[in-house]
N, C-alpha and C positions, 0 to 999 in steps of 0.2 A: 892462603897458599896460592902461589902463582901457578900458571899452567905448566911451566917448565919444572917447577918443584914437584908438582903433583905427578907429572909423567915420570920423573926420575924416581919418585918413591914407589910407584906401581911397578915400574920396570925392574927396580931392585927386588921387589917381592917375587917377581917371576924368575929373576936371575939367581936369587939365593938358594932356591930349592926347586927341583924339578918334580917333586911329589905334589900331586894335585891337592891332596888333603892338607898338607902343610901350607900351600899357597892360599887355599881357601880360608884356613884358620887365621892367617896373617891379615888377609883382606877383611875378615870379619872384625878384627880388632880396629882396623882403620875405619870401618863403618861405624863402630861404636862411638867414635868421636863426634859423629854428625847425626847418626840416627840410632840411639840406644834402643834396647829391647822395649822398655816401657817409657818411651819419650812422651812428654806432655807439652801441649801447646804448639808453638812454632819451632821449626828446625830450619837449618840452612839448606834450603831446597836447591839453590844454584850449585853449591859445593857437592851435594850428593849426586846430582845429575852429571856434573863434570867428572866425578870419580867413576861413575858407571860408564860414561863414554870412554874414559881413558882405559879402563879395564878391558872393555870389549875391543877397543882399537889395538891394544898392545898384545893381547893374548893371541898366540898362534896355535895351530893344530886343531884339536878336537873341540874346543870351546867348552870343555867340561867345567872349568873353574868359573868362567864368566856366566854360564848358565846357572850354576849354583849361587853365584853372587847376586844375580838378578832375582832368583827365587828368595834369597834371604831378605832383600829389600822389599820384595812383594809381600812377604809374610809380615814384616814389621810395619808395613803401611796399613795392615788390617788391625788398627789400633784406635778405639773410640776416643782416646785421650788426645790424639793428634788433631790439629786444626784441619778441617776438611779441605781448605784451600791448599795447604801444604801437600796433602795426599794427592789432590787433583794435579798439582803442578809436577810432582815427581812422577806420577803415573803417566801423564802426557809426555813428559820428557823421556821416559824409558821407551815408550811406544815410538816416539820420533827417532830415537837412536837405533832401534832394532827393526825399523820398518822394512828395510831391505833384506833382513835375515829372519823374518817372522817364522819361517818353517823350522828354524833351529830353537825357537823359544815359544813354541805353540802353547804349552801349558801356562807359562807365565803371562803371555799375551791375553789368553782367555780370562784369567783371574783379574788382570788389570782392567780389561774392558768391562767386565761385570761390575767391578768396583767403581769405575768411572760412570757407568750407566746409572747406578744408584745415586751417586753424587749429583749428576746432572738432573736427575728426576727431582731430587730435593730442592734444587735451585729453580725448578720450573722450566729447565731447558729440555723439553720433552723430545723435540726432534733430534737433538744431539744425543740424548739417551738412546733413542731408537737406533741411530746410526752406529753408536758404539757397540750395540748388540748385534746389529746386522753384519758388522765387520768380523765377528767371531766365525771361524770355520768349524762349525759343529760336526761336519763329516769326518774331520781328522783329529779334532781336539780330544785328548784322553778323557777330559772331564765329561764328555757327552757320549763316549763310545765304550765305556766299560760295561760288562754284563749288568751290573747293578743300575747304572745310569739308564740303560735301555729298558730295564724292568720298570723303573720309576717314571719313564717317559720324559727324560731330561730334555731331549731335542724338541718334543712337542711342547713342553713347558716354556722353552726358550722362544719358540715361534709364537706361542700364545702371548707371552710378555711383549714381544715385538709388535704383534698385531694391536694390542691394547694401546701402546704408545703411539703407533701410527694413526690409529683412530682418534686419539686425543689431540693430535696435531693436524687432523684433517687431511692426512695423506691416504685417501680412501683406496686408490688403485693399488698402492703398495700393500696396504692392509689386506686387500682381497687376495693378493698373491700369497701372503703368509698364512692366511686362514685356509687357503686351498692346500698349501704345503702341509699344514697341520693335519688336514684330513687324511693325507697319505701316511703321515707318521702315526696316526691313530691306529693303523693296522698293527704296528709294532706293539702299541700299548695294550691292545685287546679291548674287548667290549665291557669286560667286568673287572679288569685289573685295577683301574683307577677311576672310579665314577666321578670324582671331582674334576678330573681333566676333561672327561666327556661333557659334563655340564658347562664347564668354562668354554669349551670349544663351541658348543651349540649356541651359547649366549653371544659369542663373538660372530658366529655366522649370521645370527639374527641382526646384530648391530651393523655388520657390513652390508647385508641386503637392504636394511633400512636406509643406511647412508647412501647407497647406490640407487635409491628410490625403486627397488624391486619389492614393492610393498606386499604382494601376495606371498612371496617366499619368506619375507620377514615375519609376516603374521603367522605363517605356519610354524616357524622356528619358535617364536615367542609363545605360541599356544602349547607347543610341545613342552617348553620349559614350565608353563603354568600348571601342567599335570605331572610334573616330575616330583615324586614323593620325597626324594632326598633333600629338596629345597625347603627352607622354612616357609610357612604359610604366607608371611608378608611378602617374600620374594615372588611367590607364585601368583599372588594377587597383582603385584606390580607387573609381572610378565603378561598376565591376562589383559591388564589395562593397555599395555603396549600393543598387544595383538589386536585389540579393538581399534586403536588408532590406525594401525597399518591396514587393517581390512577395510576400514572406511575410506582410506586414501587410495586403495587399489583400483585398478581398472576393471570394469565388468568382465566376467568370464566364468566358465564352469567351476574352476578351482576356487575363485572368490565366493561364488554362490554356496559351494559346499562348506567353506570356512564360516561364512555368515550364518548358515544354518546351525553348525556345531556350536558356535559362540552364543547365538541367540538361545539355544536350548540348554546351555551350561547354567546350572543352578546358582553359580557364583556371579554370573554376569549382571543380574539386576542391581547388585551392590556397587557396580562400577559407574563412574560419573557419566559416561557416554552411552549408557544402555538405551536411553530413550531414542537416540538417533539410530542405534543398531536395530531397535525394534521397528522403527519406521522404514529403515532400509530393507529389512527382511520382509515386512508386510507390504512393501511397495506403496507407501504413503508419501504424500508431498512433504518435504522438509523445508520449513521457512527459515529465512535468514536470521531472525532473532533467536532461533533455537541453537545456533552454531557458536554463539559467543563463548560459552564455557569450553566447548570442544576446541576452538581455535587457540585458546590460551594454553592448551597442553602441547601444542605443536612445537617441534624443534625447527630451527631456521631452514634446514634442508627439506622439511616436510611442508613448508609454506609455499614455496615456489619451485617450478621445474627449471631445467637448464635454460629455458627461454625467458625466464622471469615471470611466467604465467602462474596464477594461483592454482595449486593442485586441488585443493578442497573445493574451490568454486566450480572448477570443471567437472569434478566427480558429482557434486550435488546437483548441478544443472542437468547432467545426463540422467541422474536418478529421477529427478523431477519430471523430465520429459517422459521417461518410462512410466512413472506413476500416473501422469496425465493420460497416457495411452490406455490405462486400465479403467479410466473413468469416462472417457469421451470417445466418440466415433471419429470426430474431427475437431479441429480447433484453429482459429485464425492466428496467424503468426504475430499479429499485433497483441493479441491476448496472451499468447505464449511468452512473448518477450517481456510483457509486464510481470508475468508470473516468475520468470527466471531472473528478472532484474537486468535485462539487456535490451538492445534495440531490435527492431523487426528483422533487419538483415542478418544480425548475429544469430537470432533464434532460427531463422531459415537455414543458415549455414551449418549450425550445429545439428539440426535435424537431418540435413542432407548427408553429413558425415556419418551419422549413426545409421541411417538407412543403407548407405554405401557399404559400410562394414558389417551389416546384418546385425547390429546391436539394437535396431528398431525395425519393426515391420510396418510398412506403410508406403505412401507416395505423396508427392507434393504437387499441389495445383497452384502454380505460380501466377496464373492469370487472376485468380480470385484471392491469392494469398492465404491459402488454407492447407493445413497438414492433415491428411487422412490417415487414420490408423487401421492396420489389419491385424486380425487375431493371429498370434504366433503359435497357439496351441494346435497341433496337428489334428487332434481328435475333435476339437471344436470346429476347426475348418472343415473337416470331413462331415460333421453333423450339419454344418451350414450349407454345404454343397448338396447334401441329401434333401434338406429342407427346401432349398431353392428349386431342385428338380421336381419335388412333389408339388410345389406351388405352381410350377409351369404346367404340370400334368393337369392339375385342377383347373387352371385357366383355360387350357385347351378343351377340356371336357365341358366347361361352361359355355364355351363358344359353339361347340357341336350341338349342345342342347338348345341353344338360342336359335340356331339355324334349322335344327331338326328336332322338334319337341317330342316326336315319337320315340326317340332314344332315351328319354328321361327315365322311363320305367326300367329300361334295360340297364342303364348305368347305376340305378339305385339298387 
């Protein structure tokens, strides 16, 4: 059918009868020629798209018939017997035709975008699938704003699906925006209405924090998942393993120390592959390089290096080992410390200096002799040491008095 013939046929349908129902029924018969109810395999996608374009272009007034016609096509595309390529081409064609009138076809646009997202996902076009869903206006679409949809958390589920796709295609910043948006939508869902959504949301929060290298937050989320009774035991153990990885990669601090204690005391932790490292970290024992091989094999690419390309694990372990050394020695030469850490003398001094400056290590540096001196960080032990020092000075003074004036010996005893 030529474009002139097609336009003439559609124009005749609208001219023959002004009744919307009659117009729609006649257009449905035209549609049956190219897209039957139970179509199988391939269909003439070009002709279907051109008919839709002609119907929308020629109808005037309320667009009632064209909206019904687009709905009819949309319903018939939901057919597992149709080739996915045909479904995709028709859906993309419709969206292209109505892109300037989306507000008039909101429900149809929503269904078509959901359909396309699923097709793109099957093809491995993860980013395209995410963009198809992002283009849905869930704030006005009837599919997401009915009382039932609100009760079921339809908007939250859409954001969760978008977040998953964005994480899978490494769009971390956008994923964080959608996981934060989901947090606001969870208020509508309620804390007990849909526990599956709650769990899914928490898992995505953990993944986003992990991907953003906010390892303390990620470890907290993963550990919360590991004690969630609704999850199967295998998933809970997996979450605990991820919590261990993240807490080992996290920067030192009070929150990390609390998590380290909780995980170390968890009765399930000894069954996890990295428990020995957790134990040494908790007990402030030196961790040797050869002990890290199995742990390093578990790391994801973003966990191996920071934004500057520096090894995250190496930095964390080196800091831990300096702290562990401070528990065993009063002082240590930087040459010896460097050999222990696997770095040169200057790097060892620089690292110790940064830790002292940020109060992660208590001590001072003797640059002349190349020695790092450690100070006790425990306030009670420091207080005890000060008292002991004062008493020793008193004893020294009394001994000096007796040496000069022996007659006071009896008095002092």
